[in-house]
C-alpha positions in Angstrom: 131.7 82.2 122.2 132.5 85.7 121.2 129.5 87.8 120.3 128.7 88.4 117.0 129.8 92.0 115.5 127.0 94.0 114.7 129.1 97.0 113.5 128.2 98.3 110.1 131.7 98.4 108.8 131.8 94.8 109.9 129.4 93.4 107.9 125.8 94.5 106.0 122.7 95.4 108.2 121.3 92.1 106.9 124.1 90.0 107.8 124.4 91.5 111.3 120.7 90.8 111.8 121.3 87.3 110.6 123.9 86.8 113.2 121.8 88.2 115.9 118.9 86.0 115.1 121.5 83.1 115.2 122.6 84.3 118.6 118.9 84.8 119.8 118.5 81.2 118.8 121.6 80.0 120.3 120.5 81.7 123.8 117.1 80.6 123.6 117.9 76.8 122.9 120.7 76.5 125.6 118.8 78.3 128.5 115.6 76.6 129.6 114.6 75.6 126.3 111.3 73.8 127.5 110.0 77.3 129.5 107.8 79.5 127.6 108.8 82.7 125.8 106.6 85.6 126.3 106.2 88.4 124.0 107.9 91.0 126.8 110.9 88.2 126.7 111.2 88.6 123.3 111.5 92.5 123.0 113.9 92.3 126.1 116.4 90.3 124.2 116.2 92.2 121.0 116.7 95.1 123.0 119.3 93.6 124.9 121.1 92.3 121.9 120.7 95.7 119.8 120.5 98.5 122.6 118.1 100.3 120.7 120.6 101.0 118.0 120.3 100.7 114.2 119.6 97.5 114.2 116.7 97.5 116.8 113.9 97.6 114.2 115.4 95.4 111.6 115.6 92.3 114.6 112.3 93.8 115.8 110.8 93.1 112.2 112.6 89.8 111.4 111.8 87.9 114.6 108.5 86.7 114.5 105.8 88.1 117.1 105.0 85.9 119.6 100.8 86.1 119.9 100.2 82.5 121.1 102.2 80.4 123.7 105.5 79.2 122.4 108.2 77.2 124.2 112.0 78.9 124.0 113.3 75.7 121.8 110.4 76.0 119.1 111.0 79.6 118.9 114.7 78.8 118.6 113.8 76.7 115.6 111.8 79.4 114.1 114.9 82.0 114.3 117.1 79.3 112.9 114.5 78.9 110.0 114.6 82.5 109.2 118.4 82.9 109.4 118.5 80.0 107.1 120.4 77.7 109.6 119.6 74.2 109.6 
């Protein structure tokens, strides 16, 4: 599957963040979904996807903080809900 375009010329920042949320959700759902996701893991994933580019802060704000233990599958479902995907 091709990586979503995050170019500002291809989409608005909100559209790009929505695609990044879906990308995160897909990765979490398909790679060890029963393993816990930590706050550090969330941050590392966001950094890997955005490279601290202009979408970094936007994605940090949209992807919920992890304050209690959560499985990757559950976090994936939450990201899909935020992105408006059922």
